[in-house]
C-alpha positions as CSV (number, residue, x, y, z in Angstrom):
1,X,47.1,-219.0,-91.8
2,X,48.2,-215.5,-92.9
3,X,52.0,-214.7,-92.6
4,X,53.1,-212.5,-89.8
5,X,53.7,-208.8,-90.5
6,X,57.3,-207.5,-90.7
7,X,58.8,-204.1,-91.1
8,X,59.0,-203.0,-94.7
9,X,62.6,-202.1,-94.5
10,X,63.7,-205.8,-93.8
11,X,61.1,-207.7,-95.8
12,X,61.9,-209.4,-99.1
13,X,59.0,-207.5,-100.7
14,X,60.5,-204.1,-99.8
15,X,63.9,-205.1,-101.2
16,X,62.4,-206.5,-104.4
17,X,60.1,-203.5,-104.7
18,X,63.1,-201.2,-104.6
19,X,64.5,-203.3,-107.4
20,X,61.5,-202.8,-109.6
21,X,59.9,-206.2,-109.1
22,X,57.1,-205.8,-106.5
23,X,55.2,-208.7,-105.0
24,X,51.5,-208.6,-104.9
25,X,50.2,-206.8,-101.7
26,X,46.7,-207.2,-100.4
27,X,44.6,-204.3,-99.4
28,X,45.0,-205.1,-95.7
29,X,48.8,-204.6,-96.1
30,X,49.8,-208.3,-95.9
31,X,51.6,-210.0,-98.7
32,X,49.4,-212.2,-100.9
33,X,50.3,-215.7,-101.7
34,X,50.7,-216.5,-105.5
35,X,48.4,-219.3,-106.8
36,X,51.3,-221.5,-107.7
37,X,52.1,-221.8,-104.1
38,X,48.5,-222.4,-102.8
39,X,48.8,-226.1,-103.2
40,X,51.4,-226.2,-100.5
41,X,49.2,-224.5,-97.8
42,X,49.5,-227.5,-95.5
43,X,53.3,-227.5,-95.7
44,X,53.4,-223.8,-95.1
45,X,51.2,-224.2,-92.0
46,X,53.8,-226.6,-90.7
47,X,56.8,-224.4,-91.4
48,X,55.4,-221.0,-90.6
49,X,54.9,-218.0,-92.9
50,X,56.6,-217.3,-96.2
51,X,58.7,-214.6,-94.6
52,X,59.9,-216.9,-91.9
53,X,60.7,-219.6,-94.4
54,X,62.7,-217.1,-96.5
55,X,64.5,-215.9,-93.4
56,X,65.5,-219.4,-92.5
57,X,66.7,-220.0,-96.1
58,X,68.8,-216.9,-95.9
59,X,70.6,-218.3,-92.9
60,X,71.6,-221.6,-94.4
61,X,75.0,-222.2,-95.8
62,X,73.6,-223.6,-99.1
63,X,71.5,-220.5,-99.7
64,X,73.3,-219.6,-102.9
65,X,72.9,-223.1,-104.3
66,X,69.2,-223.0,-103.6
67,X,68.9,-219.7,-105.4
68,X,70.5,-221.3,-108.5
69,X,68.0,-224.2,-108.4
70,X,70.2,-226.9,-106.9
71,X,67.7,-228.0,-104.3
72,X,67.9,-231.5,-102.7
73,X,65.0,-233.7,-103.7
74,X,64.1,-234.7,-100.2
75,X,63.1,-231.2,-99.2
76,X,59.5,-231.2,-100.5
77,X,58.5,-228.0,-98.8
78,X,61.5,-226.2,-100.3
79,X,60.7,-227.5,-103.8
80,X,57.1,-226.3,-103.6
81,X,57.9,-222.8,-102.3
82,X,61.3,-221.9,-103.9
83,X,60.0,-221.3,-107.5
84,X,58.4,-218.1,-106.4
85,X,61.3,-217.1,-104.2
86,X,63.9,-218.0,-106.8
87,X,62.1,-216.1,-109.5
88,X,61.4,-213.0,-107.5
89,X,64.7,-212.9,-105.6
90,X,66.8,-213.6,-108.7
91,X,65.1,-210.7,-110.5
92,X,65.7,-208.6,-107.4
93,X,69.4,-209.4,-107.4
94,X,69.7,-208.7,-111.1
95,X,68.1,-205.3,-110.8
96,X,70.3,-204.5,-107.8
97,X,73.4,-205.4,-109.7
98,X,72.5,-202.9,-112.4
99,X,72.3,-200.1,-109.9
100,X,75.4,-198.2,-108.5
101,X,76.6,-199.8,-105.3
102,X,77.7,-197.9,-102.3
103,X,80.3,-200.5,-101.2
104,X,81.6,-203.8,-102.1
105,X,79.9,-205.7,-99.2
106,X,79.4,-209.4,-100.1
107,X,77.2,-212.0,-98.6
108,X,79.9,-213.0,-96.2
109,X,79.6,-209.6,-94.4
110,X,75.8,-209.8,-93.9
111,X,74.7,-210.9,-90.5
112,X,72.0,-213.5,-90.2
113,X,70.2,-211.6,-87.4
114,X,69.5,-208.3,-89.1
115,X,70.6,-208.5,-92.7
116,X,72.7,-205.5,-92.2
117,X,76.4,-205.3,-93.2
118,X,79.0,-205.7,-90.5
119,X,82.1,-203.5,-91.2
120,X,85.3,-205.3,-90.3
121,X,87.3,-203.7,-87.4
122,X,90.2,-201.5,-88.3
123,X,93.5,-203.3,-87.6
124,X,95.5,-201.7,-84.7
125,X,98.1,-199.3,-85.8
126,X,101.7,-199.7,-84.9
127,X,102.7,-198.1,-81.6
128,X,105.0,-195.1,-81.6
129,X,107.0,-193.3,-79.0
130,X,106.5,-189.9,-80.8
131,X,105.0,-187.0,-78.8
132,X,101.5,-187.3,-80.3
133,X,99.7,-190.7,-80.4
134,X,96.4,-191.4,-82.0
135,X,93.8,-193.3,-80.1
136,X,92.6,-196.6,-81.4
137,X,89.0,-196.6,-82.6
138,X,86.9,-198.6,-80.2
139,X,84.7,-201.4,-81.7
140,X,82.1,-203.9,-80.5
141,X,84.7,-206.7,-80.6
142,X,85.7,-207.8,-77.2
143,X,89.3,-208.1,-78.4
144,X,89.3,-204.4,-79.2
145,X,87.7,-203.1,-76.0
146,X,88.8,-199.7,-74.8
147,X,91.0,-199.4,-71.8
148,X,88.1,-198.0,-69.8
149,X,85.9,-201.0,-70.6
150,X,88.7,-203.4,-69.6
151,X,89.4,-201.4,-66.5
152,X,85.8,-201.6,-65.3
153,X,85.6,-205.3,-66.0
154,X,88.9,-205.7,-64.0
155,X,87.5,-203.7,-61.1
156,X,84.5,-206.1,-61.0
157,X,86.4,-209.3,-61.4
158,X,89.4,-208.4,-59.2
159,X,88.2,-206.5,-56.2
160,X,91.5,-207.2,-54.4
161,X,93.3,-205.0,-56.9
162,X,91.3,-201.9,-56.2
163,X,88.1,-200.4,-57.7
164,X,87.2,-197.7,-60.1
165,X,83.7,-196.3,-60.0
166,X,83.1,-193.2,-62.1
167,X,85.9,-190.8,-61.0
168,X,86.7,-192.5,-57.6
169,X,89.7,-194.9,-57.5
170,X,90.3,-197.0,-54.4
171,X,93.7,-198.7,-54.2
172,X,94.4,-202.2,-53.1
173,X,95.1,-201.0,-49.6
174,X,92.0,-198.9,-49.4
175,X,93.4,-195.4,-50.2
176,X,90.7,-193.4,-52.0
177,X,91.4,-190.9,-54.8
178,X,88.8,-188.8,-56.6
179,X,90.3,-187.9,-60.0
180,X,87.7,-185.2,-60.5
181,X,88.8,-183.5,-57.4
182,X,92.4,-184.0,-58.3
183,X,91.9,-182.4,-61.7
184,X,90.6,-179.3,-60.0
185,X,92.6,-179.3,-56.8
186,X,93.8,-175.6,-56.2
187,X,96.8,-176.9,-54.2
188,X,98.4,-178.1,-57.4
189,X,97.6,-175.0,-59.4
190,X,101.3,-173.9,-59.0
191,X,102.9,-177.1,-60.2
192,X,104.7,-175.1,-63.0
193,X,106.2,-172.7,-60.4
194,X,109.7,-173.1,-59.1
195,X,108.6,-171.9,-55.7
196,X,106.0,-174.7,-55.5
197,X,104.9,-174.9,-51.8
198,X,105.9,-178.5,-51.3
199,X,106.0,-178.5,-47.5
200,X,102.6,-176.7,-47.3
201,X,101.0,-179.3,-49.5
202,X,102.7,-182.2,-47.7
203,X,101.2,-181.1,-44.4
204,X,97.8,-181.4,-46.0
205,X,98.5,-184.7,-47.7
206,X,101.3,-186.3,-45.6
207,X,100.7,-189.8,-46.9
208,X,99.8,-189.2,-50.5
209,X,101.8,-186.1,-51.6
210,X,103.9,-188.1,-54.1
211,X,101.0,-190.0,-55.8
212,X,98.9,-186.9,-56.0
213,X,101.6,-184.8,-57.6
214,X,102.5,-187.6,-60.0
215,X,98.9,-187.9,-61.1
216,X,98.8,-184.1,-61.7
217,X,101.9,-184.2,-63.8
218,X,100.9,-187.2,-65.8
219,X,97.5,-185.7,-66.5
220,X,99.0,-182.3,-67.6
221,X,101.5,-184.2,-69.8
222,X,98.6,-186.3,-71.3
223,X,100.4,-189.5,-70.4
224,X,97.2,-191.2,-69.3
225,X,95.6,-190.7,-72.7
226,X,98.7,-191.5,-74.8
227,X,99.6,-194.7,-73.0
228,X,96.1,-195.8,-71.9
229,X,97.3,-195.9,-68.3
230,X,94.9,-197.7,-65.9
231,X,94.0,-195.4,-63.1
232,X,93.8,-198.3,-60.6
233,X,97.2,-199.7,-61.4
234,X,98.7,-196.2,-61.5
235,X,97.5,-195.3,-58.0
236,X,98.3,-198.8,-56.7
237,X,101.9,-198.4,-57.8
238,X,102.6,-194.8,-56.8
239,X,100.8,-195.1,-53.5
240,X,102.7,-198.3,-52.7
241,X,105.9,-196.5,-53.8
242,X,105.4,-193.5,-51.5
243,X,104.6,-195.9,-48.6
244,X,108.0,-197.5,-49.2
245,X,109.8,-194.2,-48.4
246,X,111.0,-194.1,-44.8
247,X,109.8,-191.6,-42.2
248,X,113.2,-189.8,-42.1
249,X,114.0,-186.1,-42.2
250,X,115.3,-185.8,-45.8
251,X,115.2,-188.8,-48.1
252,X,111.4,-189.3,-47.8
253,X,108.4,-189.1,-50.1
254,X,108.5,-185.2,-49.9
255,X,112.0,-185.2,-51.4
256,X,110.8,-187.6,-54.1
257,X,107.9,-185.3,-54.9
258,X,110.2,-182.3,-55.0
259,X,112.6,-184.0,-57.4
260,X,109.6,-185.0,-59.6
261,X,108.4,-181.4,-59.5
262,X,111.9,-180.2,-60.5
263,X,112.0,-182.5,-63.5
264,X,108.6,-181.2,-64.6
265,X,109.5,-177.5,-64.2
266,X,112.8,-177.9,-66.1
267,X,111.1,-179.8,-69.0
268,X,107.8,-177.9,-69.4
269,X,109.0,-174.3,-69.7
270,X,110.6,-173.0,-72.9
271,X,114.3,-172.9,-73.2
272,X,116.7,-171.7,-75.9
273,X,119.5,-174.3,-76.3
274,X,122.8,-172.8,-77.4
275,X,124.1,-176.0,-79.0
276,X,123.6,-177.1,-82.6
277,X,123.8,-173.5,-83.8
278,X,126.3,-173.2,-86.7
279,X,127.8,-169.9,-87.5
280,X,129.9,-169.2,-90.6
281,X,133.5,-168.2,-89.7
282,X,133.3,-165.5,-92.4
283,X,130.1,-164.0,-91.2
284,X,130.2,-160.8,-89.2
285,X,126.6,-161.3,-88.0
286,X,125.9,-162.9,-84.7
287,X,124.7,-166.4,-84.6
288,X,120.9,-166.8,-85.1
289,X,118.9,-166.6,-81.9
290,X,117.6,-170.1,-81.2
291,X,113.9,-170.6,-81.1
292,X,112.3,-171.1,-77.7
293,X,110.9,-174.6,-77.1
294,X,110.4,-176.8,-74.1
295,X,112.5,-179.8,-73.5
296,X,109.3,-181.7,-73.1
297,X,108.5,-181.0,-76.8
298,X,111.9,-182.3,-77.8
299,X,111.6,-185.6,-75.9
300,X,109.4,-188.5,-76.9
301,X,106.5,-189.2,-74.5
302,X,108.1,-192.5,-73.6
303,X,111.2,-190.7,-72.5
304,X,109.1,-188.2,-70.6
305,X,107.1,-190.8,-68.7
306,X,110.4,-192.6,-67.9
307,X,111.9,-189.4,-66.5
308,X,108.9,-188.7,-64.3
309,X,108.7,-192.3,-63.1
310,X,112.4,-192.4,-62.3
311,X,112.2,-189.2,-60.3
312,X,109.4,-190.7,-58.2
313,X,111.4,-193.9,-57.7
314,X,114.9,-192.6,-57.4
315,X,115.2,-192.8,-53.5
316,X,112.8,-195.6,-52.8
317,X,113.5,-197.4,-49.5
318,X,116.3,-195.0,-48.6
319,X,117.6,-195.9,-45.1
320,X,118.9,-192.4,-44.2
321,X,122.5,-193.5,-44.4
322,X,125.2,-192.7,-47.0
323,X,126.8,-195.2,-49.4
324,X,130.0,-194.8,-47.5
325,X,128.4,-195.8,-44.3
326,X,126.8,-198.9,-45.8
327,X,130.1,-200.0,-47.2
328,X,131.9,-199.4,-43.9
329,X,129.5,-201.5,-41.9
330,X,129.3,-204.1,-44.6
331,X,125.6,-203.8,-45.0
332,X,123.9,-206.5,-47.0
333,X,123.0,-204.0,-49.8
334,X,126.7,-203.1,-50.1
335,X,127.7,-206.7,-50.4
336,X,124.9,-207.4,-52.9
337,X,126.0,-204.5,-55.2
338,X,129.8,-204.9,-54.6
339,X,130.2,-201.5,-52.9
340,X,129.3,-199.7,-56.2
341,X,126.4,-197.2,-56.3
342,X,124.9,-199.2,-53.5
343,X,121.8,-197.1,-52.8
344,X,121.1,-196.2,-56.4
345,X,121.1,-199.8,-57.4
346,X,118.9,-200.7,-54.5
347,X,116.4,-197.9,-55.3
348,X,116.2,-199.0,-58.9
349,X,115.9,-202.7,-58.2
350,X,113.4,-202.6,-55.4
351,X,111.1,-200.1,-57.0
352,X,111.1,-202.0,-60.3
353,X,110.1,-205.2,-58.4
354,X,107.2,-203.2,-57.0
355,X,106.2,-202.0,-60.5
356,X,106.3,-205.6,-61.8
357,X,103.5,-206.7,-59.5
358,X,100.4,-207.3,-61.6
359,X,98.2,-204.9,-59.6
360,X,100.8,-202.1,-60.0
361,X,101.9,-202.6,-63.6
362,X,100.5,-199.4,-65.1
363,X,102.8,-199.7,-68.1
364,X,101.0,-202.9,-69.3
365,X,100.0,-201.3,-72.6
366,X,103.5,-200.7,-73.8
367,X,104.7,-203.0,-76.5
368,X,107.8,-205.1,-76.0
369,X,110.1,-202.6,-77.6
370,X,108.7,-199.7,-75.6
371,X,108.9,-201.8,-72.4
372,X,112.5,-202.5,-72.9
373,X,113.3,-198.9,-73.7
374,X,111.3,-197.6,-70.8
375,X,113.2,-199.9,-68.3
376,X,116.5,-198.8,-69.8
377,X,115.7,-195.2,-69.4
378,X,114.4,-195.5,-65.9
379,X,117.5,-197.3,-64.7
380,X,119.8,-194.8,-66.4
381,X,118.1,-191.9,-64.8
382,X,118.1,-193.4,-61.3
383,X,121.8,-194.4,-61.5
384,X,122.7,-190.9,-62.7
385,X,121.7,-189.5,-59.3
386,X,124.8,-191.1,-57.8
387,X,127.0,-188.1,-57.2
388,X,130.1,-190.2,-57.9
389,X,129.1,-189.8,-61.5
390,X,128.4,-186.1,-61.1
391,X,131.5,-184.6,-62.7
392,X,131.8,-187.3,-65.3
393,X,128.3,-186.5,-66.6
394,X,129.1,-182.8,-66.6
395,X,132.3,-183.3,-68.5
396,X,130.6,-185.6,-71.0
397,X,128.0,-182.9,-71.6
398,X,130.5,-180.1,-72.1
399,X,132.6,-182.3,-74.5
400,X,129.4,-183.1,-76.5
401,X,128.0,-179.6,-76.5
402,X,129.2,-178.4,-79.9
403,X,127.7,-181.4,-81.7
404,X,124.7,-182.0,-79.5
405,X,121.4,-182.6,-81.4
406,X,118.2,-183.3,-79.5
407,X,117.0,-185.4,-82.5
408,X,119.6,-188.0,-81.4
409,X,118.4,-190.4,-78.6
410,X,121.7,-190.5,-76.8
411,X,121.8,-186.7,-76.6
412,X,118.3,-186.6,-75.2
413,X,119.3,-189.2,-72.7
414,X,122.2,-187.1,-71.6
415,X,120.0,-184.0,-71.2
416,X,117.5,-186.1,-69.2
417,X,120.3,-187.1,-66.8
418,X,121.1,-183.4,-66.3
419,X,117.5,-182.7,-65.6
420,X,117.1,-185.3,-62.9
421,X,120.5,-184.5,-61.4
422,X,119.6,-180.8,-61.2
423,X,116.2,-181.7,-59.7
424,X,117.9,-183.9,-57.1
425,X,120.2,-181.3,-55.8
426,X,117.9,-178.3,-56.4
427,X,117.7,-177.1,-52.8
428,X,120.2,-174.2,-53.1
429,X,118.4,-173.0,-56.2
430,X,115.1,-172.6,-54.5
431,X,113.9,-169.5,-52.7
432,X,115.6,-169.0,-49.4
433,X,112.7,-170.1,-47.2
434,X,112.4,-173.5,-49.0
435,X,116.2,-173.9,-49.1
436,X,116.5,-173.3,-45.4
437,X,114.0,-176.0,-44.6
438,X,115.7,-178.5,-46.8
439,X,119.0,-177.6,-45.1
440,X,117.6,-178.2,-41.7
441,X,116.3,-181.6,-42.8
442,X,119.5,-182.9,-44.4
443,X,121.5,-181.8,-41.3
444,X,119.2,-183.6,-39.0
445,X,119.5,-186.8,-41.1
446,X,123.3,-186.3,-41.0
447,X,123.2,-186.0,-37.2
448,X,121.3,-189.2,-37.0
449,X,124.0,-191.0,-39.0
450,X,126.6,-189.4,-36.7
451,X,124.8,-190.7,-33.7
452,X,124.8,-194.2,-35.2
453,X,128.5,-194.0,-36.0
454,X,129.2,-193.0,-32.4
455,X,127.2,-196.0,-31.1
456,X,129.2,-198.3,-33.4
457,X,132.5,-196.7,-32.3
458,X,133.2,-195.5,-35.8
459,X,134.8,-192.2,-36.8
460,X,132.1,-189.6,-37.2
461,X,131.8,-188.3,-40.7
462,X,132.6,-184.6,-41.1
463,X,129.6,-182.3,-40.7
464,X,127.6,-185.1,-39.1
465,X,128.6,-184.5,-35.5
466,X,125.8,-182.8,-33.5
467,X,128.5,-181.4,-31.1
468,X,130.4,-179.7,-34.0
469,X,127.8,-178.6,-36.4
470,X,129.1,-176.4,-39.3
471,X,126.0,-175.9,-41.4
472,X,127.2,-172.7,-43.2
473,X,130.5,-174.3,-44.3
474,X,128.8,-177.4,-45.4
475,X,126.4,-175.5,-47.6
476,X,129.1,-173.2,-48.9
477,X,131.2,-176.1,-50.0
478,X,128.3,-178.0,-51.5
479,X,127.0,-175.0,-53.5
480,X,130.5,-174.0,-54.8
481,X,131.8,-177.4,-55.8
482,X,128.7,-179.5,-56.7
483,X,125.6,-177.4,-57.5
484,X,127.2,-174.4,-59.2
485,X,129.2,-176.4,-61.9
486,X,126.0,-178.2,-62.9
487,X,123.9,-175.1,-62.9
488,X,126.5,-173.1,-64.8
489,X,126.8,-175.8,-67.5
490,X,123.0,-175.9,-68.0
491,X,122.6,-172.2,-67.9
492,X,125.4,-171.5,-70.4
493,X,124.0,-174.1,-72.8
494,X,120.5,-172.5,-72.5
495,X,118.8,-175.5,-70.7
496,X,117.6,-173.5,-67.7
497,X,114.2,-171.7,-68.3
498,X,114.2,-167.9,-68.2
499,X,110.7,-166.7,-67.5
500,X,109.3,-163.5,-68.9
501,X,110.5,-160.4,-67.1
502,X,113.8,-161.9,-65.9
503,X,117.2,-161.5,-67.5
504,X,118.5,-164.8,-66.2
505,X,117.1,-168.0,-64.8
506,X,115.5,-167.8,-61.4
507,X,117.5,-170.9,-60.4
508,X,120.7,-168.9,-60.9
509,X,119.3,-165.9,-59.0
510,X,118.3,-168.0,-56.0
511,X,121.5,-169.9,-55.9
512,X,123.7,-166.8,-55.9
513,X,121.5,-165.2,-53.2
514,X,121.6,-168.3,-51.0
515,X,125.3,-168.8,-51.4
516,X,125.9,-165.2,-50.5
517,X,123.9,-165.6,-47.3
518,X,125.9,-168.7,-46.3
519,X,129.1,-166.8,-46.8
520,X,127.9,-163.9,-44.7
521,X,127.1,-166.4,-41.9
522,X,130.6,-167.8,-42.1
523,X,132.0,-164.3,-41.9
524,X,130.0,-163.6,-38.8
525,X,131.2,-166.8,-37.2
526,X,134.8,-166.0,-38.1
527,X,134.6,-162.4,-36.9
528,X,133.3,-163.5,-33.5
529,X,136.0,-166.2,-33.1
530,X,133.4,-168.5,-31.6
531,X,133.8,-172.1,-32.6
532,X,130.5,-173.9,-33.1
533,X,130.9,-176.4,-30.3
534,X,127.3,-177.6,-30.3
535,X,124.2,-177.7,-32.3
536,X,122.5,-175.0,-30.2
537,X,124.8,-172.2,-31.2
538,X,124.4,-173.0,-34.9
539,X,120.7,-173.3,-34.6
540,X,120.6,-169.9,-32.9
541,X,122.4,-168.5,-36.0
542,X,120.0,-170.2,-38.3
543,X,116.9,-169.0,-36.5
544,X,118.3,-165.4,-36.3
545,X,119.1,-165.5,-40.0
546,X,115.7,-167.0,-40.9
547,X,113.9,-164.4,-38.9
548,X,115.8,-161.5,-40.3
549,X,113.8,-159.1,-42.4
550,X,116.9,-157.9,-44.2
551,X,116.8,-160.3,-47.1
552,X,117.9,-157.9,-49.8
553,X,120.8,-159.0,-52.0
554,X,123.6,-156.8,-50.7
555,X,126.9,-156.6,-52.6
556,X,129.0,-159.7,-52.0
557,X,131.7,-159.1,-49.5
558,X,135.0,-161.1,-49.7
559,X,136.6,-162.0,-46.4
560,X,140.4,-162.7,-46.3
561,X,140.0,-165.0,-43.4
562,X,137.3,-166.9,-45.3
563,X,139.5,-167.3,-48.4
564,X,142.5,-168.4,-46.4
565,X,140.3,-170.9,-44.5
566,X,138.8,-172.4,-47.6
567,X,142.1,-172.6,-49.3
568,X,143.2,-175.1,-46.7
569,X,140.5,-177.5,-47.6
570,X,141.4,-179.7,-50.6
571,X,139.0,-179.7,-53.5
572,X,138.6,-183.5,-53.4
573,X,137.6,-183.4,-49.7
574,X,134.9,-180.8,-50.4
575,X,133.5,-182.9,-53.2
576,X,133.7,-186.1,-51.2
577,X,131.8,-184.4,-48.3
578,X,129.2,-183.0,-50.7
579,X,128.7,-186.4,-52.2
580,X,127.8,-187.7,-48.8
581,X,125.1,-185.2,-48.4
582,X,122.5,-186.3,-51.0
583,X,123.4,-189.9,-51.9
């Protein structure tokens, strides 16, 4: 029986031929059998061809011993055939050893199936929270599968956790997202604009505005790539998160999306921080102009993802009532958190429980140190939105300003708190049309609390009585005593973006314009001597002002009656009332 034909590249003949020791080859292309091995024809018929025998010998653990001649006596077939193999193969190895080698691959790295070397997988590199992260090289080892491979396997084995087919992701509750469409959605082309049309987009996506915007921002910040975020778990979490926001006028998923957008805008545009610039006291030259760079480029990607996640979570399960109200009625949340930052603690705790569910845990690829740091940052950012900490954070920032360095983690954390606080109370710094809509919404939520207080026979909180609405005074107090100090601190330190063509930040321009309009409205009310006894008269003023085409920034007019009226209101009362507005 003639031996079966094999490809020349894998046959022993080809390997030995390349080493200068060819085997005899018949004219028909088959290997000829040496005469010394002809006496074992019967044995070879039982075992197969010479090539098959050599192949089996190569796969045995005692192959090296056989090549050296240490063959067990009971293997008669091996004794009869190995002289030729040993002689030819040993010469082959000797000649191969004399040639330059490409690599130091040993027998232990040669597979038994193909005879080709198997390169060991590169060990995983240590994770880092730096801005740029290198992707791990995918290998054929199941332990080193790419996140996409693992994701597709998970979508097959765990249908209840959602599915991911090509670009379409379906959440656990059946909500469908097409990531290809999201990547090219024109509605989110203005994400980097301060006048982002949040209400217009929310009317188009009333149930998914938060998850869609979060995906867009994560994608633009490359957080999916950097942290190998699972699209299924990402959408599972953020869609469940937005469903947990109540259908109330102000503290809803639209507000959460607006705060997230504010954090993105403030971090993505270049700024020129005025801190950390040292000027010699003997120098007559001005201090060097700081180089423009975005805050995003100064923060680590872990800090950035924590900031965006905290912005989306910061008012989760908000009941539309203030902390003071919950404490007064002895709500179970107030009892649980000992009357301290009741809502902020509730938002953080409940949203983190949601994130910890296996089907929502999109941060699963963080290592333990990153996970611990991520949780710490998210909690710090959410708790910073309690306006009882408002002035403390501003004073801490002003005291630290001279020595602040964004290379220091604690300083970056402080700046992150300023960003999320500014985003949380950004309404007066938006264009007037957006600001007016937010004002109407917060007033309606206040009136709902006032109605609840009336039903409970409680004293109605100022500015929350429908029968005595004072919208202009509320906004004037809030802008003057809460928003303006924070905006001024950030503006003077160079943390507010100034876009090309503008001399100052558009946030400051909008805030000053909106404040002036509220003051003018107060002047009109004072001049007419008509007390605002019901919501209708105030609404009439609002509608008239909103419809007015005279929106030009006229010179600010000071009213003696206004000044005397405001002077009678203690500063602490104004701050206390303003605290009630957004907490």
